[in-house]
All heavy atoms as TSV, in Angstrom:
chain	resi	resn	atom	element	x	y	z
A	1	MET	N	N	-2.208	17.359	-11.813
A	1	MET	CA	C	-3.197	16.604	-11.083
A	1	MET	C	C	-3.946	17.513	-10.136
A	1	MET	O	O	-3.786	17.458	-8.931
A	1	MET	CB	C	-2.534	15.445	-10.317
A	1	MET	CG	C	-2.051	14.345	-11.215
A	1	MET	SD	S	-1.234	12.947	-10.412
A	1	MET	CE	C	-2.116	12.739	-8.898
A	2	ASN	N	N	-4.802	18.331	-10.671
A	2	ASN	CA	C	-5.620	19.228	-9.842
A	2	ASN	C	C	-6.831	18.538	-9.281
A	2	ASN	O	O	-7.409	19.009	-8.301
A	2	ASN	CB	C	-5.998	20.481	-10.642
A	2	ASN	CG	C	-4.807	21.346	-10.973
A	2	ASN	OD1	O	-3.793	21.236	-10.329
A	2	ASN	ND2	N	-4.910	22.154	-12.004
A	3	GLN	N	N	-7.281	17.459	-9.910
A	3	GLN	CA	C	-8.466	16.748	-9.451
A	3	GLN	C	C	-8.089	15.743	-8.359
A	3	GLN	O	O	-7.061	15.072	-8.484
A	3	GLN	CB	C	-9.137	16.002	-10.608
A	3	GLN	CG	C	-9.698	16.931	-11.682
A	3	GLN	CD	C	-10.305	16.123	-12.808
A	3	GLN	OE1	O	-10.050	14.943	-12.956
A	3	GLN	NE2	N	-11.147	16.757	-13.581
A	4	PRO	N	N	-8.922	15.679	-7.317
A	4	PRO	CA	C	-8.634	14.665	-6.296
A	4	PRO	C	C	-8.851	13.290	-6.892
A	4	PRO	O	O	-9.662	13.068	-7.793
A	4	PRO	CB	C	-9.673	14.961	-5.193
A	4	PRO	CG	C	-10.719	15.761	-5.857
A	4	PRO	CD	C	-10.102	16.466	-7.025
A	5	ALA	N	N	-8.097	12.329	-6.409
A	5	ALA	CA	C	-8.221	10.962	-6.859
A	5	ALA	C	C	-9.601	10.412	-6.472
A	5	ALA	O	O	-10.026	10.575	-5.349
A	5	ALA	CB	C	-7.134	10.083	-6.272
A	6	GLU	N	N	-10.269	9.841	-7.451
A	6	GLU	CA	C	-11.599	9.265	-7.175
A	6	GLU	C	C	-11.505	7.755	-7.210
A	6	GLU	O	O	-10.735	7.188	-7.982
A	6	GLU	CB	C	-12.595	9.761	-8.214
A	6	GLU	CG	C	-12.835	11.295	-8.097
A	6	GLU	CD	C	-13.933	11.748	-9.016
A	6	GLU	OE1	O	-14.802	10.950	-9.367
A	6	GLU	OE2	O	-13.886	12.918	-9.394
A	7	LEU	N	N	-12.326	7.130	-6.394
A	7	LEU	CA	C	-12.330	5.666	-6.343
A	7	LEU	C	C	-13.358	5.114	-7.330
A	7	LEU	O	O	-14.405	5.701	-7.532
A	7	LEU	CB	C	-12.673	5.199	-4.936
A	7	LEU	CG	C	-11.746	5.666	-3.810
A	7	LEU	CD1	C	-12.319	5.249	-2.450
A	7	LEU	CD2	C	-10.372	5.099	-3.997
A	8	THR	N	N	-13.017	3.984	-7.917
A	8	THR	CA	C	-13.972	3.295	-8.771
A	8	THR	C	C	-15.038	2.656	-7.914
A	8	THR	O	O	-14.869	2.530	-6.695
A	8	THR	CB	C	-13.278	2.200	-9.619
A	8	THR	OG1	O	-12.780	1.191	-8.705
A	8	THR	CG2	C	-12.106	2.767	-10.431
A	9	LEU	N	N	-16.113	2.208	-8.522
A	9	LEU	CA	C	-17.187	1.517	-7.794
A	9	LEU	C	C	-16.650	0.258	-7.144
A	9	LEU	O	O	-16.977	-0.084	-6.031
A	9	LEU	CB	C	-18.344	1.205	-8.704
A	9	LEU	CG	C	-19.233	2.375	-9.148
A	9	LEU	CD1	C	-20.308	1.946	-10.102
A	9	LEU	CD2	C	-19.863	3.030	-7.917
A	10	GLU	N	N	-15.772	-0.422	-7.872
A	10	GLU	CA	C	-15.169	-1.649	-7.334
A	10	GLU	C	C	-14.333	-1.350	-6.077
A	10	GLU	O	O	-14.378	-2.071	-5.096
A	10	GLU	CB	C	-14.305	-2.334	-8.395
A	10	GLU	CG	C	-13.658	-3.629	-7.943
A	10	GLU	CD	C	-12.824	-4.291	-8.999
A	10	GLU	OE1	O	-12.773	-3.795	-10.140
A	10	GLU	OE2	O	-12.187	-5.313	-8.674
A	11	GLN	N	N	-13.568	-0.266	-6.130
A	11	GLN	CA	C	-12.754	0.131	-4.978
A	11	GLN	C	C	-13.641	0.526	-3.786
A	11	GLN	O	O	-13.346	0.188	-2.631
A	11	GLN	CB	C	-11.825	1.271	-5.350
A	11	GLN	CG	C	-10.703	0.846	-6.283
A	11	GLN	CD	C	-9.959	2.028	-6.868
A	11	GLN	OE1	O	-10.491	3.103	-7.086
A	11	GLN	NE2	N	-8.654	1.817	-7.104
A	12	GLN	N	N	-14.708	1.248	-4.071
A	12	GLN	CA	C	-15.642	1.638	-3.019
A	12	GLN	C	C	-16.268	0.395	-2.354
A	12	GLN	O	O	-16.411	0.330	-1.151
A	12	GLN	CB	C	-16.732	2.554	-3.563
A	12	GLN	CG	C	-16.233	3.916	-3.989
A	12	GLN	CD	C	-17.310	4.750	-4.648
A	12	GLN	OE1	O	-18.495	4.564	-4.403
A	12	GLN	NE2	N	-16.888	5.660	-5.511
A	13	PHE	N	N	-16.656	-0.571	-3.167
A	13	PHE	CA	C	-17.227	-1.818	-2.645
A	13	PHE	C	C	-16.179	-2.537	-1.777
A	13	PHE	O	O	-16.500	-3.055	-0.703
A	13	PHE	CB	C	-17.677	-2.727	-3.788
A	13	PHE	CG	C	-18.196	-4.044	-3.311
A	13	PHE	CD1	C	-19.448	-4.178	-2.796
A	13	PHE	CD2	C	-17.362	-5.158	-3.392
A	13	PHE	CE1	C	-19.939	-5.389	-2.355
A	13	PHE	CE2	C	-17.815	-6.409	-2.933
A	13	PHE	CZ	C	-19.081	-6.520	-2.431
A	14	SER	N	N	-14.952	-2.565	-2.250
A	14	SER	CA	C	-13.880	-3.241	-1.521
A	14	SER	C	C	-13.685	-2.563	-0.152
A	14	SER	O	O	-13.468	-3.248	0.848
A	14	SER	CB	C	-12.573	-3.150	-2.314
A	14	SER	OG	O	-11.527	-3.763	-1.639
A	15	ILE	N	N	-13.746	-1.243	-0.089
A	15	ILE	CA	C	-13.610	-0.535	1.175
A	15	ILE	C	C	-14.744	-0.899	2.107
A	15	ILE	O	O	-14.514	-1.130	3.294
A	15	ILE	CB	C	-13.547	0.985	0.914
A	15	ILE	CG1	C	-12.230	1.338	0.251
A	15	ILE	CG2	C	-13.716	1.751	2.215
A	15	ILE	CD1	C	-12.119	2.778	-0.235
A	16	ARG	N	N	-15.966	-0.944	1.611
A	16	ARG	CA	C	-17.116	-1.288	2.445
A	16	ARG	C	C	-16.992	-2.711	2.970
A	16	ARG	O	O	-17.284	-3.004	4.143
A	16	ARG	CB	C	-18.433	-1.141	1.684
A	16	ARG	CG	C	-18.761	0.254	1.240
A	16	ARG	CD	C	-18.923	1.213	2.432
A	16	ARG	NE	N	-19.080	2.580	1.958
A	16	ARG	CZ	C	-18.146	3.501	2.017
A	16	ARG	NH1	N	-16.954	3.230	2.525
A	16	ARG	NH2	N	-18.356	4.708	1.576
A	17	SER	N	N	-16.535	-3.624	2.130
A	17	SER	CA	C	-16.333	-5.007	2.566
A	17	SER	C	C	-15.244	-5.075	3.627
A	17	SER	O	O	-15.397	-5.789	4.643
A	17	SER	CB	C	-15.906	-5.870	1.350
A	17	SER	OG	O	-15.612	-7.160	1.728
A	18	PHE	N	N	-14.173	-4.324	3.465
A	18	PHE	CA	C	-13.107	-4.284	4.411
A	18	PHE	C	C	-13.588	-3.714	5.739
A	18	PHE	O	O	-13.267	-4.215	6.811
A	18	PHE	CB	C	-11.970	-3.416	3.879
A	18	PHE	CG	C	-10.800	-3.257	4.799
A	18	PHE	CD1	C	-9.907	-4.281	4.938
A	18	PHE	CD2	C	-10.613	-2.068	5.484
A	18	PHE	CE1	C	-8.798	-4.123	5.805
A	18	PHE	CE2	C	-9.546	-1.914	6.333
A	18	PHE	CZ	C	-8.626	-2.982	6.495
A	19	GLU	N	N	-14.424	-2.679	5.661
A	19	GLU	CA	C	-14.976	-2.054	6.864
A	19	GLU	C	C	-15.794	-3.075	7.655
A	19	GLU	O	O	-15.678	-3.147	8.900
A	19	GLU	CB	C	-15.881	-0.893	6.472
A	19	GLU	CG	C	-16.506	-0.177	7.614
A	19	GLU	CD	C	-17.431	0.967	7.143
A	19	GLU	OE1	O	-17.546	1.221	5.929
A	19	GLU	OE2	O	-18.024	1.624	8.037
A	20	THR	N	N	-16.576	-3.876	6.975
A	20	THR	CA	C	-17.355	-4.911	7.665
A	20	THR	C	C	-16.428	-5.933	8.349
A	20	THR	O	O	-16.714	-6.322	9.499
A	20	THR	CB	C	-18.258	-5.646	6.632
A	20	THR	OG1	O	-19.114	-4.673	6.049
A	20	THR	CG2	C	-19.111	-6.724	7.306
A	21	GLN	N	N	-15.395	-6.332	7.684
A	21	GLN	CA	C	-14.446	-7.293	8.249
A	21	GLN	C	C	-13.770	-6.736	9.500
A	21	GLN	O	O	-13.616	-7.386	10.525
A	21	GLN	CB	C	-13.390	-7.717	7.251
A	21	GLN	CG	C	-13.913	-8.552	6.120
A	21	GLN	CD	C	-12.848	-8.838	5.069
A	21	GLN	OE1	O	-11.776	-8.251	5.110
A	21	GLN	NE2	N	-13.171	-9.705	4.135
A	22	VAL	N	N	-13.369	-5.472	9.421
A	22	VAL	CA	C	-12.679	-4.844	10.563
A	22	VAL	C	C	-13.598	-4.691	11.752
A	22	VAL	O	O	-13.205	-4.876	12.899
A	22	VAL	CB	C	-12.114	-3.438	10.129
A	22	VAL	CG1	C	-11.600	-2.653	11.322
A	22	VAL	CG2	C	-10.974	-3.617	9.105
A	23	GLN	N	N	-14.859	-4.372	11.527
A	23	GLN	CA	C	-15.791	-4.209	12.622
A	23	GLN	C	C	-15.990	-5.524	13.403
A	23	GLN	O	O	-16.349	-5.486	14.570
A	23	GLN	CB	C	-17.148	-3.708	12.085
A	23	GLN	CG	C	-17.074	-2.263	11.665
A	23	GLN	CD	C	-18.365	-1.786	11.029
A	23	GLN	OE1	O	-19.231	-2.582	10.681
A	23	GLN	NE2	N	-18.495	-0.493	10.847
A	24	LYS	N	N	-15.733	-6.641	12.757
A	24	LYS	CA	C	-15.903	-7.948	13.391
A	24	LYS	C	C	-14.648	-8.365	14.163
A	24	LYS	O	O	-14.683	-9.375	14.872
A	24	LYS	CB	C	-16.254	-8.999	12.349
A	24	LYS	CG	C	-17.619	-8.778	11.719
A	24	LYS	CD	C	-17.887	-9.815	10.668
A	24	LYS	CE	C	-19.230	-9.545	9.989
A	24	LYS	NZ	N	-19.509	-10.549	8.945
A	25	MET	N	N	-13.554	-7.631	14.007
A	25	MET	CA	C	-12.297	-8.003	14.658
A	25	MET	C	C	-12.282	-7.580	16.125
A	25	MET	O	O	-12.882	-6.586	16.512
A	25	MET	CB	C	-11.105	-7.288	13.986
A	25	MET	CG	C	-10.759	-7.753	12.643
A	25	MET	SD	S	-9.299	-6.800	12.061
A	25	MET	CE	C	-9.167	-7.440	10.413
A	26	SER	N	N	-11.537	-8.357	16.903
A	26	SER	CA	C	-11.273	-7.940	18.283
A	26	SER	C	C	-10.237	-6.810	18.230
A	26	SER	O	O	-9.583	-6.584	17.208
A	26	SER	CB	C	-10.767	-9.090	19.108
A	26	SER	OG	O	-9.442	-9.443	18.696
A	27	ARG	N	N	-10.076	-6.146	19.364
A	27	ARG	CA	C	-9.042	-5.072	19.431
A	27	ARG	C	C	-7.644	-5.630	19.104
A	27	ARG	O	O	-6.902	-5.022	18.363
A	27	ARG	CB	C	-9.061	-4.442	20.808
A	27	ARG	CG	C	-8.067	-3.316	20.993
A	27	ARG	CD	C	-8.113	-2.787	22.420
A	27	ARG	NE	N	-7.052	-1.843	22.657
A	27	ARG	CZ	C	-7.156	-0.528	22.551
A	27	ARG	NH1	N	-8.301	0.006	22.183
A	27	ARG	NH2	N	-6.130	0.255	22.790
A	28	GLU	N	N	-7.325	-6.774	19.681
A	28	GLU	CA	C	-5.991	-7.369	19.450
A	28	GLU	C	C	-5.851	-7.770	17.984
A	28	GLU	O	O	-4.771	-7.524	17.376
A	28	GLU	CB	C	-5.850	-8.625	20.337
A	28	GLU	CG	C	-4.464	-9.254	20.221
A	28	GLU	CD	C	-4.291	-10.460	21.135
A	28	GLU	OE1	O	-4.698	-10.368	22.333
A	28	GLU	OE2	O	-3.818	-11.493	20.666
A	29	GLN	N	N	-6.862	-8.329	17.377
A	29	GLN	CA	C	-6.789	-8.683	15.961
A	29	GLN	C	C	-6.575	-7.451	15.103
A	29	GLN	O	O	-5.766	-7.448	14.168
A	29	GLN	CB	C	-8.067	-9.400	15.511
A	29	GLN	CG	C	-8.216	-10.804	16.022
A	29	GLN	CD	C	-9.588	-11.376	15.694
A	29	GLN	OE1	O	-10.611	-10.665	15.719
A	29	GLN	NE2	N	-9.610	-12.658	15.363
A	30	ALA	N	N	-7.289	-6.389	15.417
A	30	ALA	CA	C	-7.188	-5.134	14.668
A	30	ALA	C	C	-5.781	-4.562	14.798
A	30	ALA	O	O	-5.191	-4.072	13.830
A	30	ALA	CB	C	-8.231	-4.149	15.139
A	31	GLN	N	N	-5.214	-4.586	15.999
A	31	GLN	CA	C	-3.874	-4.061	16.219
A	31	GLN	C	C	-2.833	-4.879	15.434
A	31	GLN	O	O	-1.950	-4.321	14.789
A	31	GLN	CB	C	-3.515	-4.043	17.712
A	31	GLN	CG	C	-4.245	-3.011	18.458
A	31	GLN	CD	C	-4.027	-3.068	19.975
A	31	GLN	OE1	O	-3.706	-4.120	20.500
A	31	GLN	NE2	N	-4.215	-1.948	20.626
A	32	ASP	N	N	-2.981	-6.184	15.478
A	32	ASP	CA	C	-2.035	-7.051	14.705
A	32	ASP	C	C	-2.166	-6.777	13.218
A	32	ASP	O	O	-1.160	-6.682	12.503
A	32	ASP	CB	C	-2.316	-8.529	14.980
A	32	ASP	CG	C	-1.886	-8.967	16.368
A	32	ASP	OD1	O	-1.073	-8.275	17.005
A	32	ASP	OD2	O	-2.367	-10.052	16.823
A	33	PHE	N	N	-3.385	-6.617	12.773
A	33	PHE	CA	C	-3.651	-6.348	11.374
A	33	PHE	C	C	-3.008	-5.013	10.958
A	33	PHE	O	O	-2.408	-4.931	9.887
A	33	PHE	CB	C	-5.156	-6.337	11.088
A	33	PHE	CG	C	-5.468	-6.067	9.684
A	33	PHE	CD1	C	-5.377	-7.072	8.719
A	33	PHE	CD2	C	-5.850	-4.793	9.291
A	33	PHE	CE1	C	-5.670	-6.794	7.410
A	33	PHE	CE2	C	-6.127	-4.519	7.963
A	33	PHE	CZ	C	-6.046	-5.520	7.014
A	34	LEU	N	N	-3.170	-3.995	11.780
A	34	LEU	CA	C	-2.592	-2.681	11.435
A	34	LEU	C	C	-1.088	-2.721	11.342
A	34	LEU	O	O	-0.482	-2.115	10.486
A	34	LEU	CB	C	-3.030	-1.641	12.481
A	34	LEU	CG	C	-4.440	-1.091	12.307
A	34	LEU	CD1	C	-4.818	-0.255	13.522
A	34	LEU	CD2	C	-4.546	-0.326	11.027
A	35	ILE	N	N	-0.458	-3.487	12.234
A	35	ILE	CA	C	0.979	-3.622	12.202
A	35	ILE	C	C	1.427	-4.275	10.893
A	35	ILE	O	O	2.366	-3.841	10.229
A	35	ILE	CB	C	1.495	-4.384	13.426
A	35	ILE	CG1	C	1.307	-3.555	14.666
A	35	ILE	CG2	C	2.963	-4.781	13.273
A	35	ILE	CD1	C	1.467	-4.335	15.980
A	36	LYS	N	N	0.761	-5.350	10.523
A	36	LYS	CA	C	1.092	-6.046	9.268
A	36	LYS	C	C	0.801	-5.164	8.049
A	36	LYS	O	O	1.573	-5.142	7.084
A	36	LYS	CB	C	0.303	-7.355	9.148
A	36	LYS	CG	C	0.770	-8.378	10.149
A	36	LYS	CD	C	-0.067	-9.616	10.114
A	36	LYS	CE	C	0.358	-10.610	11.203
A	36	LYS	NZ	N	-0.578	-11.729	11.334
A	37	LEU	N	N	-0.301	-4.411	8.089
A	37	LEU	CA	C	-0.637	-3.524	6.988
A	37	LEU	C	C	0.439	-2.440	6.829
A	37	LEU	O	O	0.871	-2.106	5.724
A	37	LEU	CB	C	-2.005	-2.878	7.260
A	37	LEU	CG	C	-2.495	-1.927	6.162
A	37	LEU	CD1	C	-2.667	-2.641	4.822
A	37	LEU	CD2	C	-3.816	-1.299	6.614
A	38	TYR	N	N	0.885	-1.875	7.940
A	38	TYR	CA	C	1.919	-0.852	7.915
A	38	TYR	C	C	3.228	-1.396	7.317
A	38	TYR	O	O	3.882	-0.747	6.522
A	38	TYR	CB	C	2.145	-0.271	9.313
A	38	TYR	CG	C	3.065	0.923	9.322
A	38	TYR	CD1	C	2.704	2.107	8.707
A	38	TYR	CD2	C	4.307	0.831	9.930
A	38	TYR	CE1	C	3.560	3.186	8.731
A	38	TYR	CE2	C	5.168	1.924	9.934
A	38	TYR	CZ	C	4.792	3.131	9.340
A	38	TYR	OH	O	5.640	4.183	9.337
A	39	GLU	N	N	3.572	-2.613	7.726
A	39	GLU	CA	C	4.766	-3.255	7.206
A	39	GLU	C	C	4.660	-3.437	5.680
A	39	GLU	O	O	5.604	-3.131	4.940
A	39	GLU	CB	C	4.967	-4.618	7.857
A	39	GLU	CG	C	6.202	-5.364	7.364
A	39	GLU	CD	C	6.360	-6.733	8.003
A	39	GLU	OE1	O	5.556	-7.096	8.873
A	39	GLU	OE2	O	7.325	-7.428	7.643
A	40	GLN	N	N	3.475	-3.833	5.206
A	40	GLN	CA	C	3.269	-3.992	3.754
A	40	GLN	C	C	3.369	-2.636	3.038
A	40	GLN	O	O	3.880	-2.552	1.923
A	40	GLN	CB	C	1.931	-4.638	3.496
A	40	GLN	CG	C	1.881	-6.101	3.867
A	40	GLN	CD	C	0.520	-6.696	3.641
A	40	GLN	OE1	O	-0.439	-6.020	3.265
A	40	GLN	NE2	N	0.409	-8.002	3.893
A	41	MET	N	N	2.840	-1.569	3.673
A	41	MET	CA	C	2.935	-0.249	3.052
A	41	MET	C	C	4.383	0.173	2.890
A	41	MET	O	O	4.772	0.729	1.837
A	41	MET	CB	C	2.181	0.762	3.910
A	41	MET	CG	C	0.689	0.619	3.901
A	41	MET	SD	S	-0.181	1.635	5.132
A	41	MET	CE	C	0.542	3.250	4.871
A	42	ILE	N	N	5.209	-0.089	3.901
A	42	ILE	CA	C	6.618	0.261	3.823
A	42	ILE	C	C	7.316	-0.561	2.730
A	42	ILE	O	O	8.107	-0.009	1.961
A	42	ILE	CB	C	7.298	0.082	5.193
A	42	ILE	CG1	C	6.773	1.142	6.177
A	42	ILE	CG2	C	8.810	0.167	5.047
A	42	ILE	CD1	C	7.222	0.900	7.603
A	43	MET	N	N	7.000	-1.839	2.668
A	43	MET	CA	C	7.592	-2.682	1.628
A	43	MET	C	C	7.158	-2.202	0.215
A	43	MET	O	O	8.010	-2.164	-0.681
A	43	MET	CB	C	7.167	-4.140	1.850
A	43	MET	CG	C	7.794	-4.742	3.093
A	43	MET	SD	S	7.177	-6.372	3.541
A	43	MET	CE	C	7.744	-7.325	2.121
A	44	ARG	N	N	5.904	-1.821	0.080
A	44	ARG	CA	C	5.451	-1.319	-1.218
A	44	ARG	C	C	6.190	-0.060	-1.575
A	44	ARG	O	O	6.585	0.149	-2.732
A	44	ARG	CB	C	3.936	-1.069	-1.175
A	44	ARG	CG	C	3.416	-0.555	-2.513
A	44	ARG	CD	C	1.949	-0.273	-2.464
A	44	ARG	NE	N	1.199	-1.495	-2.254
A	44	ARG	CZ	C	-0.118	-1.554	-2.125
A	44	ARG	NH1	N	-0.819	-0.468	-2.155
A	44	ARG	NH2	N	-0.712	-2.696	-1.963
A	45	GLU	N	N	6.359	0.826	-0.628
A	45	GLU	CA	C	7.090	2.081	-0.879
A	45	GLU	C	C	8.499	1.796	-1.336
A	45	GLU	O	O	9.010	2.404	-2.276
A	45	GLU	CB	C	7.102	2.928	0.392
A	45	GLU	CG	C	7.803	4.256	0.184
A	45	GLU	CD	C	7.820	5.097	1.478
A	45	GLU	OE1	O	7.057	4.809	2.390
A	45	GLU	OE2	O	8.557	6.076	1.491
A	46	ASN	N	N	9.162	0.827	-0.656
A	46	ASN	CA	C	10.521	0.463	-1.066
A	46	ASN	C	C	10.556	-0.098	-2.490
A	46	ASN	O	O	11.464	0.187	-3.255
A	46	ASN	CB	C	11.116	-0.577	-0.091
A	46	ASN	CG	C	11.437	0.054	1.246
A	46	ASN	OD1	O	11.570	1.271	1.368
A	46	ASN	ND2	N	11.579	-0.807	2.270
A	47	MET	N	N	9.543	-0.892	-2.830
A	47	MET	CA	C	9.479	-1.454	-4.196
A	47	MET	C	C	9.315	-0.337	-5.207
A	47	MET	O	O	9.953	-0.324	-6.271
A	47	MET	CB	C	8.340	-2.474	-4.303
A	47	MET	CG	C	8.640	-3.779	-3.645
A	47	MET	SD	S	7.403	-5.082	-3.736
A	47	MET	CE	C	6.205	-4.548	-4.883
A	48	TYR	N	N	8.425	0.623	-4.910
A	48	TYR	CA	C	8.213	1.754	-5.819
A	48	TYR	C	C	9.507	2.532	-6.032
A	48	TYR	O	O	9.859	2.899	-7.133
A	48	TYR	CB	C	7.150	2.708	-5.300
A	48	TYR	CG	C	5.753	2.186	-5.397
A	48	TYR	CD1	C	4.763	2.685	-4.527
A	48	TYR	CD2	C	5.351	1.238	-6.316
A	48	TYR	CE1	C	3.426	2.227	-4.614
A	48	TYR	CE2	C	4.051	0.768	-6.392
A	48	TYR	CZ	C	3.095	1.280	-5.530
A	48	TYR	OH	O	1.831	0.829	-5.606
A	49	LYS	N	N	10.215	2.776	-4.934
A	49	LYS	CA	C	11.492	3.496	-5.025
A	49	LYS	C	C	12.467	2.743	-5.902
A	49	LYS	O	O	13.153	3.327	-6.750
A	49	LYS	CB	C	12.077	3.717	-3.638
A	49	LYS	CG	C	11.377	4.774	-2.837
A	49	LYS	CD	C	11.993	4.897	-1.455
A	49	LYS	CE	C	11.245	5.852	-0.575
A	49	LYS	NZ	N	11.849	5.938	0.784
A	50	HIS	N	N	12.549	1.420	-5.691
A	50	HIS	CA	C	13.480	0.577	-6.455
A	50	HIS	C	C	13.105	0.622	-7.959
A	50	HIS	O	O	13.938	0.796	-8.830
A	50	HIS	CB	C	13.440	-0.864	-5.954
A	50	HIS	CG	C	14.201	-1.817	-6.816
A	50	HIS	ND1	N	15.596	-1.865	-6.807
A	50	HIS	CD2	C	13.802	-2.734	-7.721
A	50	HIS	CE1	C	15.983	-2.773	-7.692
A	50	HIS	NE2	N	14.882	-3.323	-8.224
A	51	PHE	N	N	11.798	0.450	-8.268
A	51	PHE	CA	C	11.359	0.433	-9.656
A	51	PHE	C	C	11.606	1.795	-10.339
A	51	PHE	O	O	12.019	1.843	-11.487
A	51	PHE	CB	C	9.857	0.114	-9.750
A	51	PHE	CG	C	9.547	-1.320	-9.395
A	51	PHE	CD1	C	8.374	-1.631	-8.721
A	51	PHE	CD2	C	10.420	-2.370	-9.693
A	51	PHE	CE1	C	8.076	-2.940	-8.380
A	51	PHE	CE2	C	10.119	-3.684	-9.336
A	51	PHE	CZ	C	8.952	-3.944	-8.710
A	52	LEU	N	N	11.355	2.889	-9.574
A	52	LEU	CA	C	11.594	4.217	-10.195
A	52	LEU	C	C	13.090	4.446	-10.449
A	52	LEU	O	O	13.480	4.959	-11.480
A	52	LEU	CB	C	11.064	5.310	-9.262
A	52	LEU	CG	C	9.539	5.437	-9.274
A	52	LEU	CD1	C	9.096	6.448	-8.205
A	52	LEU	CD2	C	9.015	5.823	-10.632
A	53	LYS	N	N	13.942	4.049	-9.479
A	53	LYS	CA	C	15.364	4.215	-9.690
A	53	LYS	C	C	15.815	3.397	-10.921
A	53	LYS	O	O	16.611	3.851	-11.731
A	53	LYS	CB	C	16.139	3.722	-8.449
A	53	LYS	CG	C	16.127	4.700	-7.327
A	53	LYS	CD	C	16.916	4.143	-6.136
A	53	LYS	CE	C	16.896	5.057	-4.966
A	53	LYS	NZ	N	17.655	4.512	-3.826
A	54	HIS	N	N	15.280	2.191	-11.046
A	54	HIS	CA	C	15.635	1.334	-12.179
A	54	HIS	C	C	15.123	1.967	-13.490
A	54	HIS	O	O	15.873	2.063	-14.452
A	54	HIS	CB	C	15.039	-0.064	-12.004
A	54	HIS	CG	C	15.303	-0.972	-13.150
A	54	HIS	ND1	N	16.543	-1.528	-13.377
A	54	HIS	CD2	C	14.493	-1.416	-14.134
A	54	HIS	CE1	C	16.483	-2.284	-14.474
A	54	HIS	NE2	N	15.235	-2.228	-14.951
A	55	GLN	N	N	13.886	2.422	-13.481
A	55	GLN	CA	C	13.281	2.983	-14.686
A	55	GLN	C	C	14.012	4.268	-15.108
A	55	GLN	O	O	14.193	4.521	-16.309
A	55	GLN	CB	C	11.799	3.284	-14.458
A	55	GLN	CG	C	11.061	3.785	-15.658
A	55	GLN	CD	C	10.948	2.737	-16.751
A	55	GLN	OE1	O	10.913	1.526	-16.473
A	55	GLN	NE2	N	10.879	3.161	-17.998
A	56	TRP	N	N	14.421	5.070	-14.167
A	56	TRP	CA	C	15.091	6.315	-14.484
A	56	TRP	C	C	16.591	6.197	-14.603
A	56	TRP	O	O	17.319	7.171	-14.799
A	56	TRP	CB	C	14.765	7.367	-13.386
A	56	TRP	CG	C	13.316	7.776	-13.364
A	56	TRP	CD1	C	12.399	7.582	-14.347
A	56	TRP	CD2	C	12.608	8.411	-12.292
A	56	TRP	NE1	N	11.178	8.079	-13.961
A	56	TRP	CE2	C	11.276	8.604	-12.717
A	56	TRP	CE3	C	13.001	8.819	-11.036
A	56	TRP	CZ2	C	10.330	9.202	-11.909
A	56	TRP	CZ3	C	12.053	9.441	-10.246
A	56	TRP	CH2	C	10.741	9.618	-10.652
A	57	GLY	N	N	17.105	4.972	-14.459
A	57	GLY	CA	C	18.535	4.720	-14.604
A	57	GLY	C	C	19.355	5.306	-13.479
A	57	GLY	O	O	20.525	5.690	-13.720
A	58	LEU	N	N	18.823	5.347	-12.280
A	58	LEU	CA	C	19.514	5.948	-11.156
A	58	LEU	C	C	20.198	4.888	-10.275
A	58	LEU	O	O	20.874	5.253	-9.319
A	58	LEU	CB	C	18.552	6.778	-10.297
A	58	LEU	CG	C	17.885	7.923	-11.017
A	58	LEU	CD1	C	16.868	8.586	-10.114
A	58	LEU	CD2	C	18.900	8.926	-11.514
A	59	GLU	N	N	20.042	3.654	-10.596
A	59	GLU	CA	C	20.631	2.566	-9.808
A	59	GLU	C	C	22.128	2.555	-10.063
A	59	GLU	O	O	22.596	2.744	-11.162
A	59	GLU	CB	C	20.042	1.192	-10.135
A	59	GLU	CG	C	18.627	1.026	-9.676
A	59	GLU	CD	C	18.132	-0.374	-9.985
A	59	GLU	OE1	O	18.095	-0.727	-11.165
A	59	GLU	OE2	O	17.798	-1.075	-9.023
A	60	ALA	N	N	22.840	2.273	-9.012
A	60	ALA	CA	C	24.306	2.158	-9.123
A	60	ALA	C	C	24.569	0.815	-9.728
A	60	ALA	O	O	24.269	-0.257	-9.164
A	60	ALA	CB	C	24.954	2.300	-7.764
A	61	GLY	N	N	25.115	0.802	-10.908
A	61	GLY	CA	C	25.455	-0.475	-11.600
A	61	GLY	C	C	26.870	-0.905	-11.244
A	61	GLY	O	O	27.587	-0.261	-10.455
A	62	PRO	N	N	27.290	-2.019	-11.769
A	62	PRO	CA	C	28.669	-2.509	-11.487
A	62	PRO	C	C	29.707	-1.535	-11.996
A	62	PRO	O	O	29.568	-1.001	-13.105
A	62	PRO	CB	C	28.745	-3.834	-12.210
A	62	PRO	CG	C	27.538	-3.930	-13.097
A	62	PRO	CD	C	26.565	-2.885	-12.652
A	63	GLN	N	N	30.672	-1.271	-11.194
A	63	GLN	CA	C	31.753	-0.352	-11.560
A	63	GLN	C	C	32.942	-1.151	-12.116
A	63	GLN	O	O	33.444	-2.007	-11.468
A	63	GLN	CB	C	32.207	0.444	-10.329
A	63	GLN	CG	C	31.097	1.258	-9.683
A	63	GLN	CD	C	30.591	2.406	-10.570
A	63	GLN	OE1	O	31.386	3.029	-11.252
A	63	GLN	NE2	N	29.299	2.622	-10.547
A	64	PHE	N	N	33.360	-0.789	-13.352
A	64	PHE	CA	C	34.501	-1.489	-13.978
A	64	PHE	C	C	35.684	-0.557	-14.056
A	64	PHE	O	O	35.653	0.562	-14.245
A	64	PHE	CB	C	34.146	-1.979	-15.395
A	64	PHE	CG	C	33.054	-3.035	-15.351
A	64	PHE	CD1	C	31.772	-2.737	-15.724
A	64	PHE	CD2	C	33.359	-4.321	-14.984
A	64	PHE	CE1	C	30.796	-3.680	-15.743
A	64	PHE	CE2	C	32.387	-5.303	-14.982
A	64	PHE	CZ	C	31.096	-4.993	-15.363
């Protein structure tokens, strides 16, 4: 993967729409939003780790 990840037009539009929404937020709303966003990022990371472990057969299964 030598090429940097490029965004699709749909993703670029989504970012611009998000930017508009954020600019309309109060400071408190933005802080609350960032905390929730960070929590979701951590949860997504945990899900990716779980899926990869499962896919690669690294999960500890029942011991008989």
